[in-house]
Every structure is written in structure tokens, then in C-alpha cells.
C-alpha positions as CSV (number, residue, x, y, z in Angstrom):
1,X,-24.2,-0.6,2.7
2,X,-25.7,2.3,0.8
3,X,-25.5,6.1,1.0
4,X,-26.9,8.4,-1.2
5,X,-28.1,6.2,-3.5
6,X,-24.1,4.6,-3.3
7,X,-23.3,1.1,-3.1
8,X,-20.5,1.7,-0.4
9,X,-19.4,-2.1,0.2
10,X,-16.1,-3.2,-0.6
11,X,-15.8,-7.2,-0.7
12,X,-12.7,-8.9,-0.3
13,X,-12.2,-12.0,-2.4
14,X,-9.4,-13.9,-3.8
15,X,-7.0,-14.2,-6.9
16,X,-4.7,-10.9,-5.8
17,X,-3.6,-9.0,-9.3
18,X,-5.1,-12.0,-11.4
19,X,-8.7,-11.4,-9.8
20,X,-9.4,-8.1,-12.2
21,X,-10.3,-8.9,-15.7
22,X,-7.4,-9.1,-18.4
23,X,-4.3,-9.7,-16.3
24,X,-2.2,-13.1,-16.0
25,X,1.2,-13.1,-14.1
26,X,4.5,-15.1,-13.7
27,X,7.2,-15.6,-11.4
28,X,10.4,-17.5,-11.8
29,X,13.4,-18.0,-9.2
30,X,16.7,-16.8,-10.9
31,X,18.9,-16.7,-8.2
32,X,19.3,-13.2,-6.6
33,X,19.7,-14.1,-3.5
34,X,20.7,-17.8,-4.3
35,X,17.4,-19.5,-3.0
36,X,14.6,-21.2,-4.0
37,X,12.4,-18.7,-3.5
38,X,10.6,-16.6,-6.7
39,X,12.7,-13.5,-7.1
40,X,11.6,-12.5,-10.6
41,X,8.1,-12.1,-11.7
42,X,5.9,-10.4,-14.6
43,X,2.2,-9.1,-14.5
44,X,0.9,-8.5,-17.9
45,X,-2.4,-7.1,-19.4
46,X,-3.7,-8.5,-22.7
47,X,-2.8,-5.2,-24.5
48,X,-1.3,-1.5,-23.5
49,X,-3.2,0.2,-20.4
50,X,-3.7,3.2,-18.5
51,X,-1.1,2.9,-16.0
52,X,-0.4,5.5,-12.8
53,X,2.5,5.2,-10.6
54,X,3.4,6.9,-7.3
55,X,7.0,7.1,-6.2
56,X,9.6,7.6,-3.5
57,X,9.2,11.3,-1.8
58,X,12.8,10.8,-0.8
59,X,15.4,13.0,-2.7
60,X,17.5,9.8,-4.2
61,X,15.3,7.8,-6.8
62,X,16.6,4.1,-7.8
63,X,17.3,3.5,-11.7
64,X,14.4,1.7,-11.8
65,X,12.1,4.3,-10.8
66,X,13.5,6.9,-13.1
67,X,13.2,4.5,-16.2
68,X,9.5,3.9,-15.2
69,X,9.2,7.1,-15.1
70,X,10.7,7.8,-18.9
71,X,8.9,4.6,-20.1
72,X,5.3,6.4,-18.5
73,X,6.2,9.6,-20.1
74,X,7.0,8.1,-23.5
75,X,3.7,6.7,-23.6
76,X,1.4,9.2,-22.1
77,X,0.6,7.1,-18.9
78,X,0.4,3.6,-21.0
79,X,1.7,0.3,-20.5
80,X,1.5,-3.5,-20.7
81,X,3.5,-5.1,-18.2
82,X,5.1,-4.5,-14.7
83,X,8.6,-6.1,-14.3
84,X,9.4,-6.6,-10.9
85,X,12.4,-8.5,-8.6
86,X,13.4,-8.7,-5.1
87,X,15.8,-9.8,-2.8
88,X,18.5,-7.0,-4.1
89,X,17.9,-3.8,-5.4
90,X,19.0,-2.8,-9.1
91,X,20.8,0.5,-7.7
92,X,24.4,0.3,-9.6
93,X,25.7,2.9,-11.5
94,X,24.8,1.2,-14.4
95,X,21.4,0.5,-13.2
96,X,19.2,2.2,-15.8
97,X,21.4,0.1,-18.5
98,X,20.5,-2.7,-17.1
99,X,17.0,-2.1,-16.4
100,X,16.5,-1.3,-20.3
101,X,18.4,-4.5,-21.2
102,X,15.9,-5.7,-18.9
103,X,12.9,-4.5,-20.8
104,X,14.9,-5.5,-24.5
105,X,15.0,-9.3,-23.5
106,X,11.2,-9.2,-22.6
107,X,10.1,-7.3,-25.3
108,X,12.1,-10.0,-27.4
109,X,10.3,-13.1,-25.4
110,X,6.9,-11.6,-24.8
111,X,6.3,-9.5,-27.6
112,X,5.7,-6.8,-25.3
113,X,7.2,-3.1,-26.5
114,X,10.2,-2.3,-24.1
115,X,8.9,1.1,-23.3
116,X,5.8,-0.5,-22.2
117,X,7.1,-2.0,-19.1
118,X,6.9,-0.7,-15.7
119,X,10.6,-1.7,-14.2
120,X,10.3,-2.2,-10.3
121,X,13.2,-3.6,-8.5
122,X,13.5,-4.0,-4.4
123,X,15.2,-5.6,-1.8
124,X,18.7,-4.6,-0.2
125,X,20.4,-1.9,-1.2
126,X,24.5,-2.0,-1.2
127,X,24.9,-5.5,-2.7
128,X,25.7,-6.1,-5.9
129,X,23.2,-6.9,-7.9
130,X,23.5,-10.3,-9.9
131,X,22.7,-8.8,-13.8
132,X,23.1,-12.1,-15.3
133,X,20.7,-14.2,-13.4
134,X,18.4,-11.2,-13.8
135,X,18.7,-11.2,-17.4
136,X,18.3,-15.4,-18.0
137,X,15.9,-15.1,-15.6
138,X,13.9,-13.0,-17.7
139,X,13.6,-15.4,-20.3
140,X,11.8,-17.7,-18.8
141,X,9.2,-15.6,-17.5
142,X,7.1,-15.2,-20.5
143,X,6.7,-18.7,-20.6
144,X,3.8,-19.8,-18.4
145,X,1.9,-16.7,-17.7
146,X,-1.4,-17.5,-15.9
147,X,-4.5,-16.0,-14.7
148,X,-5.1,-17.9,-11.6
149,X,-4.9,-17.1,-7.8
150,X,-1.5,-19.2,-7.4
151,X,0.5,-17.2,-10.1
152,X,-0.6,-13.5,-8.1
153,X,0.6,-15.7,-5.3
154,X,4.0,-16.7,-6.7
155,X,4.2,-12.9,-8.1
156,X,3.9,-11.7,-4.0
157,X,6.6,-14.3,-2.8
158,X,9.1,-12.3,-5.6
159,X,9.2,-9.4,-3.1
160,X,8.5,-10.7,0.1
161,X,11.5,-11.8,2.6
162,X,10.5,-14.8,3.2
163,X,7.4,-16.8,1.7
164,X,5.5,-17.0,4.5
165,X,5.4,-13.4,4.7
166,X,4.2,-13.1,1.0
167,X,0.7,-10.9,0.7
168,X,-1.8,-10.5,-1.9
169,X,-5.4,-9.1,-1.8
170,X,-8.3,-8.8,-4.2
171,X,-11.6,-6.9,-3.4
172,X,-14.9,-6.6,-5.6
173,X,-17.1,-3.4,-6.0
174,X,-19.7,-1.9,-8.1
175,X,-20.1,1.0,-10.2
176,X,-23.6,1.9,-10.6
177,X,-24.6,-1.6,-11.3
178,X,-21.5,-2.9,-13.1
179,X,-19.0,-5.4,-11.0
180,X,-15.6,-4.0,-11.0
181,X,-12.3,-5.3,-9.1
182,X,-8.9,-4.3,-7.7
183,X,-6.2,-6.7,-7.3
184,X,-3.0,-6.1,-5.3
185,X,0.7,-8.1,-4.0
186,X,2.4,-5.6,-1.6
187,X,5.7,-5.3,0.7
188,X,7.0,-3.0,3.1
189,X,10.1,-3.7,5.0
190,X,11.4,-2.0,7.9
191,X,14.7,0.0,7.8
192,X,15.9,-1.2,11.4
193,X,15.0,-4.8,10.6
194,X,16.9,-7.7,9.3
195,X,14.6,-7.1,6.0
196,X,15.5,-4.5,3.6
197,X,13.1,-1.4,3.8
198,X,11.3,0.0,1.2
199,X,7.3,-0.3,-0.3
200,X,6.3,-2.0,-3.3
201,X,2.6,-2.0,-4.1
202,X,1.7,-3.6,-7.5
203,X,-1.9,-3.3,-8.5
204,X,-4.5,-4.1,-10.8
205,X,-8.1,-3.2,-11.7
206,X,-10.4,-3.8,-14.3
207,X,-12.3,-0.3,-13.9
208,X,-12.4,1.4,-17.4
209,X,-11.3,5.0,-16.5
210,X,-8.3,7.2,-18.4
211,X,-5.1,7.9,-17.2
212,X,-5.1,11.5,-16.1
213,X,-8.2,10.2,-13.8
214,X,-6.4,6.8,-12.3
215,X,-3.0,8.9,-12.1
216,X,-5.1,11.7,-10.0
217,X,-7.1,8.8,-8.3
218,X,-4.1,6.8,-6.9
219,X,-2.5,9.8,-5.7
220,X,-5.2,10.9,-3.7
221,X,-5.6,7.0,-2.0
222,X,-1.9,7.1,-1.6
223,X,-2.5,10.3,0.5
224,X,-5.1,8.9,2.7
225,X,-3.1,5.2,3.2
226,X,0.5,4.9,2.7
227,X,1.5,8.2,3.3
228,X,0.0,7.6,6.6
229,X,1.7,4.5,7.7
230,X,4.0,5.2,10.5
231,X,6.3,2.1,10.4
232,X,9.8,3.3,10.4
233,X,9.8,6.7,8.8
234,X,12.2,6.2,6.4
235,X,11.9,6.4,2.5
236,X,13.6,4.3,0.2
237,X,14.7,4.9,-3.4
238,X,12.7,2.3,-4.7
239,X,9.3,2.8,-2.9
240,X,6.9,2.6,-5.7
241,X,2.9,2.4,-5.9
242,X,1.9,1.2,-9.3
243,X,-1.8,0.7,-10.4
244,X,-3.0,-0.7,-14.1
245,X,-6.5,-0.6,-15.5
246,X,-7.7,-3.1,-18.3
247,X,-10.9,-1.1,-18.6
248,X,-12.3,-4.6,-19.0
249,X,-15.3,-4.7,-16.4
250,X,-17.4,-2.4,-19.0
251,X,-18.6,0.2,-16.7
252,X,-19.1,3.7,-18.0
253,X,-15.8,5.0,-18.9
254,X,-14.1,7.4,-16.2
255,X,-12.8,10.4,-18.1
256,X,-14.1,13.4,-16.0
257,X,-13.9,14.3,-12.2
258,X,-17.8,12.8,-11.9
259,X,-19.8,10.9,-9.5
260,X,-18.5,7.7,-10.7
261,X,-14.7,9.0,-10.5
262,X,-15.8,10.1,-6.6
263,X,-16.7,6.2,-6.2
264,X,-13.9,4.6,-7.9
265,X,-11.3,6.9,-5.8
266,X,-13.5,6.1,-2.7
267,X,-13.3,2.0,-3.4
268,X,-9.9,2.4,-4.0
269,X,-9.0,4.8,-0.9
270,X,-10.6,2.0,1.3
271,X,-8.7,-0.9,-0.7
272,X,-5.7,0.7,0.3
273,X,-6.2,1.5,3.6
274,X,-6.9,-2.0,4.2
275,X,-3.9,-3.3,2.0
276,X,-1.9,-0.8,4.2
277,X,-3.3,-2.1,7.3
278,X,-2.2,-5.5,6.6
279,X,1.3,-4.4,5.2
280,X,2.3,-3.4,8.8
281,X,0.8,-6.5,10.2
282,X,3.3,-8.5,8.0
283,X,6.6,-5.9,7.7
284,X,6.7,-6.7,11.5
285,X,6.7,-9.2,14.2
286,X,4.6,-6.8,16.4
287,X,0.8,-6.0,16.0
288,X,-0.6,-3.0,14.1
289,X,-3.0,-0.6,15.5
290,X,-4.7,2.5,13.9
291,X,-4.9,6.3,15.5
292,X,-7.9,7.6,13.9
293,X,-8.2,11.4,14.7
294,X,-11.7,13.2,14.3
295,X,-12.9,16.9,14.6
296,X,-10.1,18.5,13.8
297,X,-10.2,21.8,12.4
298,X,-8.6,20.8,8.6
299,X,-7.3,18.0,7.0
300,X,-3.6,18.8,7.5
301,X,-3.9,19.1,11.4
302,X,-6.0,15.8,11.4
303,X,-3.0,13.8,9.7
304,X,-0.5,15.7,12.0
305,X,-1.9,14.4,14.6
306,X,-2.7,11.1,13.6
307,X,0.8,10.3,12.6
308,X,2.2,11.7,15.7
309,X,-0.2,9.3,17.8
310,X,1.1,6.6,15.5
311,X,4.7,7.1,15.9
312,X,4.0,7.9,20.0
313,X,6.0,5.4,22.3
314,X,3.5,6.8,25.1
315,X,0.7,5.0,23.1
316,X,2.4,2.3,21.7
317,X,3.4,1.4,25.5
318,X,-0.6,1.5,26.5
319,X,-0.6,-1.3,23.7
320,X,2.6,-3.2,25.0
321,X,2.5,-2.8,28.6
322,X,-1.0,-2.5,28.9
323,X,-0.1,0.8,31.2
324,X,-2.6,3.9,30.4
325,X,-0.8,7.2,30.3
326,X,-3.4,10.2,29.8
327,X,-1.3,12.8,30.7
328,X,1.5,11.6,28.4
329,X,-0.9,11.4,25.2
330,X,-2.1,15.3,26.2
331,X,1.5,15.7,26.4
332,X,1.9,14.4,22.4
333,X,-1.1,16.2,21.3
334,X,-0.2,19.6,22.9
335,X,3.5,19.2,20.9
336,X,1.8,19.1,17.2
337,X,-1.8,20.5,17.9
338,X,-3.6,24.0,18.4
339,X,-5.1,24.9,21.9
340,X,-6.9,21.7,23.3
341,X,-10.1,21.9,24.8
342,X,-9.9,19.5,27.4
343,X,-13.8,19.8,27.7
344,X,-14.4,18.4,24.4
345,X,-11.4,15.9,24.2
346,X,-11.6,12.5,24.2
347,X,-10.0,9.4,23.5
348,X,-11.2,5.6,23.6
349,X,-9.7,2.6,23.2
350,X,-11.7,0.1,20.7
351,X,-10.9,-3.2,19.2
352,X,-13.4,-6.3,18.2
353,X,-13.5,-7.1,21.7
354,X,-14.8,-4.1,22.9
355,X,-14.0,-0.5,24.0
356,X,-12.4,1.7,27.1
357,X,-12.4,5.3,27.2
358,X,-9.2,6.8,28.6
359,X,-10.1,10.4,28.6
360,X,-13.4,12.1,28.8
361,X,-14.9,15.6,29.9
362,X,-11.8,16.8,30.9
363,X,-10.7,13.8,33.0
364,X,-9.1,10.4,32.9
365,X,-12.0,7.6,33.3
366,X,-11.3,4.7,35.4
367,X,-11.5,1.0,34.1
368,X,-10.5,-2.2,35.1
369,X,-6.7,-3.5,33.9
370,X,-8.7,-6.4,32.5
371,X,-10.8,-5.0,30.3
372,X,-7.7,-2.9,28.8
373,X,-6.3,-6.1,28.1
374,X,-9.1,-8.0,26.5
375,X,-9.2,-4.8,23.7
376,X,-5.4,-4.8,23.0
377,X,-5.5,-8.4,22.3
378,X,-8.7,-8.0,20.3
379,X,-8.5,-7.3,16.1
380,X,-8.6,-4.4,14.6
381,X,-7.1,-2.3,17.6
382,X,-7.4,1.3,17.5
383,X,-7.1,4.4,19.6
384,X,-10.2,6.9,18.7
385,X,-9.4,10.5,19.5
386,X,-12.1,13.2,19.1
387,X,-10.5,16.9,19.1
388,X,-14.2,18.3,19.1
389,X,-13.0,21.6,17.3
390,X,-13.7,21.0,13.5
391,X,-15.0,18.4,10.7
392,X,-11.9,17.0,9.6
393,X,-10.7,13.1,10.1
394,X,-7.5,11.0,9.6
395,X,-6.5,7.9,10.5
396,X,-2.7,6.6,10.4
397,X,-1.6,3.0,11.3
398,X,1.4,2.1,13.6
399,X,2.7,-1.0,15.2
400,X,3.9,-2.1,18.9
């Protein structure tokens, strides 16, 4: 699809973080959880490249986050590698020292400057972190770096609670006439499940862009995606979304907030939205759904309403119990929104198998229960709410 002369198509491809040009990866079993699944990984570029991160919004940050912040600051947003582990989070009193020692070890083995390494550690918090096994595992990481999709899948297994839940994605798109790619490995745990909470998303792209524009684009994309992921509402001190840009695609270098920047930010946002939906689908045994709000008077109001509905037990009961409750949704809207004009308000259930209007023209609509069941069992289930009071939209993602 083209709009105003811009190709807006984001195509899903294979390869994960190794799909974009200029990146390779490896993972190994170092025994953090005494298992046989990969638990330590490395994503590396051919040289130091612009690298942007968005971290936990909680009041406490993990040692890996504080070390990464220090490294990025000292190198003005440049890095060459991401070192990440799963299973148990490095959250001890000597966590920063351990992270720095890990970077020194990797520097010796892979000839990557220790302050050009992003450190991500996720998993259970409160358990003893096996520092000896961790440092010994790093010795093996530099050997076997590969640029294939299998290497990316091994990295995805590192941060997943089980090998079956490991997720990676990659996308291709055009900036002008230049083919570009974004790759990702990601995982989100749920606080009230047996698996540890915490969000990790490692991204790579071959787009040529400055650190300043990359950081701004990532922050904007996270606000429109992961900030609207309504799964457990519990931020983790280890939450990290990180992206490295190799510049290998050969596009016009994005250094200003011009049309090329707007295109890249659009594609990055759309990629994170798809990753976000996939994250919700695999981090819970339940099914993911989206709540799309249109016609709000402000962007903030649109997001507030969308998140409230995504968390709403009333909405979740509609999906899980197939019981419509238009009055309950109205109460949810009144609790978070300004005065609602019923004549302008409507909400509709949609999916790949059809749609059903629940409320329109100030009254509840009638439809058959079988139709509701068919819609809920379809793919890409969505509650679409039109407020009819402005031009702002937002979509939040929940699970039922």
C-alpha cells in the first residue's frame, strides 16, 4: 500500500536479529538454571554502531541497566555488542562489578571494547546468580558467531522460560527505493505466573541513522507499543528494549527529523506493535486481543481509555465467557473519560472471522451468541471503540 507516495508495507520475513545486514549471533548453555537450554547469548555487529535503549520505568534499576547506561553515555550512543542472559537476573549487591567483569572477559575473547557492550540480564529476581558459570560461559560465546536464522533462534531461547516459547521476528520495508530490515528477539514474563516477569526486546536494523534520531524513534515507538501492553501492569527492574543500527542497507543517512525519519519511525512503530501482540500471545496461556480507540479529544485520553479497556475484567469476560455487557463497558468508559455522548459512541467486536456491533446509536445491538463465539475464536481479535469526539487514536493489547 502506498500513501502520499510512501510505501507503507511492512513485510514479515525470517531471520530474527540476523536478518538485517551486519549482525551475527551465538548462544551457549552455561548452566544458570542447571538445564540444557541456552541461557547466555551474544549479538554482535561488525563494528561499533548507533545503539538506543529504553529501560524500565520503575524506581529501581538492575545492575545490568545501570552499566549499560554508563557505557552508552561514555560512547555517545555507540556500541558493538549485546550480552544477555536469561534464567536468573543479575541483581546482587556486586551486580555492577560482575557485569563489568563480564564485559572485560568478552573484550579479551572477542576483541570488542568492554565499554561498547550492552548488558542485559533477565529472569528470576532474588535467586543466587551463578557468577562463575556466567563468566565461564562468556569464554565460549565469541566462538561460533553466525549470521543465520538458527543463531537468532538460539538467542531467543536464551531469554525464554522454555524453548517452545522462544520468539523471534524480522521485517523488511523500503526507505525510498532502498530495501531495509528490522530483526528482533523478545520475551515478556507475567508477574503472577511461575515464569519471571520482565520485558526484553533486542532489535537490529541495517538502516543508516544517527544515534540521536534512533533514540528518539525508539522512544516514540515504545510509547505506541510496549507502553500499551496491558498484561500484568508490573514493571521489572530489568525491562529493556534495545536497537542497534548497522547502516549497511545503504539508505540516505537519517540525521534530521525529515520525511525519511518519519518513514523509519513509522516502520519501527509498526514492527514493535506486531512484536508486542506476539509477546502478549506467548507470555500467557491465554489469547491476546487489542482495544482500539478512535475519536478521542487527545492522544493521552485515547491511550488512557484503550489501556483501561484492555485491563478491564468486563471486556475480558466478553471474550472468555461470551457474555456481552455493554452497560459494563459504558461504566468503564465513564470512569476514565470525560462526558460521553451516547449518540456518538459505538463499540464493535472484530476478528478475521467477522464483526459484531455491541453498541450503536445510543442503544445495545442484538446479535446471535454463535456469531460472537465465531468472532472471538478468530485471529486478530479486537474491541473497536469510537468515541466520536476528536481525531486521536490508540491501541492497547490485553489477554483473556
